[in-house]
C-alpha positions as CSV (number, residue, x, y, z in Angstrom):
1,X,-2.3,49.9,23.7
2,X,0.7,50.3,21.4
3,X,0.4,50.7,17.6
4,X,3.0,50.0,15.1
5,X,3.5,50.9,11.4
6,X,6.2,48.6,9.9
7,X,7.3,48.8,6.4
8,X,10.3,47.8,4.1
9,X,10.0,44.2,3.8
10,X,9.8,42.3,0.5
11,X,11.8,40.2,-1.9
12,X,15.5,40.7,-2.9
13,X,18.2,38.8,-4.3
14,X,21.2,37.4,-2.2
15,X,23.5,40.1,-1.7
16,X,21.1,43.0,-1.8
17,X,19.7,45.4,0.6
18,X,16.5,46.3,2.4
19,X,15.6,48.9,4.9
20,X,12.9,48.2,7.6
21,X,11.2,51.1,9.5
22,X,8.8,50.7,12.3
23,X,7.0,53.8,14.0
24,X,5.5,53.2,17.6
25,X,2.5,55.1,19.1
26,X,0.0,55.0,21.5
27,X,0.0,54.7,25.3
28,X,3.7,54.9,26.0
29,X,5.0,57.2,28.4
30,X,8.6,56.3,27.6
31,X,10.5,53.8,25.7
32,X,13.7,52.1,27.0
33,X,14.6,50.2,23.8
34,X,13.4,49.3,20.4
35,X,14.3,46.7,18.0
36,X,13.7,43.7,15.7
37,X,13.3,40.0,16.3
38,X,12.6,37.7,13.5
39,X,11.1,34.2,13.2
40,X,12.2,31.5,10.6
41,X,9.3,29.0,9.8
42,X,8.9,26.6,12.6
43,X,11.2,28.3,15.1
44,X,10.9,30.7,18.1
45,X,11.5,34.4,17.5
46,X,15.2,35.3,17.8
47,X,16.9,38.8,18.4
48,X,18.2,40.5,15.4
49,X,19.2,43.8,16.8
50,X,18.0,46.4,19.5
51,X,18.9,50.0,20.6
52,X,18.3,51.8,23.7
53,X,17.1,55.4,24.2
54,X,20.8,56.3,24.8
55,X,22.0,54.8,21.7
56,X,23.4,51.5,22.8
57,X,23.1,48.7,20.4
58,X,23.0,44.8,20.5
59,X,23.1,42.6,17.4
60,X,22.8,39.0,16.9
61,X,26.1,37.5,15.9
62,X,24.8,36.4,12.6
63,X,24.1,39.9,11.4
64,X,26.9,41.9,12.8
65,X,28.7,43.9,10.2
66,X,25.7,43.5,7.8
67,X,22.8,45.1,9.6
68,X,22.7,48.5,11.2
69,X,19.9,49.5,13.7
70,X,19.2,53.2,14.2
71,X,16.4,55.2,16.0
72,X,14.7,58.5,15.9
73,X,13.6,59.1,19.5
74,X,11.5,62.2,18.7
75,X,9.4,60.0,16.4
76,X,9.5,56.9,18.2
77,X,10.8,55.2,15.1
78,X,13.4,52.5,14.6
79,X,15.2,51.4,11.3
80,X,16.9,48.4,10.3
81,X,19.5,48.7,7.4
82,X,20.0,45.3,6.0
83,X,23.0,44.7,3.6
84,X,24.5,41.8,1.9
85,X,21.5,39.8,2.5
86,X,21.6,35.9,2.6
87,X,18.8,33.4,1.9
88,X,19.1,32.3,5.7
89,X,18.0,35.9,6.5
90,X,14.5,34.9,5.1
91,X,12.1,35.3,7.8
92,X,9.2,37.5,9.4
93,X,10.7,40.4,11.1
94,X,9.0,41.7,14.2
95,X,9.4,45.3,15.5
96,X,9.3,45.7,19.2
97,X,9.3,48.2,22.1
98,X,10.1,47.7,25.6
99,X,9.0,50.7,27.8
100,X,11.3,49.8,30.7
101,X,14.7,47.7,31.4
102,X,12.5,45.2,33.4
103,X,9.2,45.2,31.4
104,X,8.0,42.9,28.7
105,X,7.8,43.7,25.0
106,X,5.2,45.1,22.7
107,X,5.3,43.5,19.3
108,X,4.4,44.8,16.0
109,X,2.5,42.6,13.3
110,X,5.5,41.5,11.4
111,X,7.0,42.2,7.9
112,X,8.1,39.4,5.5
113,X,11.8,39.5,4.3
114,X,12.6,36.9,1.6
115,X,16.1,36.6,0.0
116,X,16.4,34.5,-3.0
117,X,19.7,32.8,-3.9
């Protein structure tokens, strides 16, 4: 079992900023990557950003240059700094953990981000 504590979602105006954080704990012997996906209403979850234990990052094209992912390996915590937010960034954001490169994901409960125009 993996437990997540997510925080930082909320309502912000277009052009504003939010910072999401997610701490993972529980039965994890090691973590290969941590990251965030999001889901717009009626759609599938999509990758927002991910970071490996070595610090390699991957971003969706739609957030490059606006979002920054970072990680504290000692605390099993991942952060997502979101700047210049747009209404199309409105979604439920899900923290995730992958124990290994070939394993599946553990998912957090999700946090709502709403950007008003």
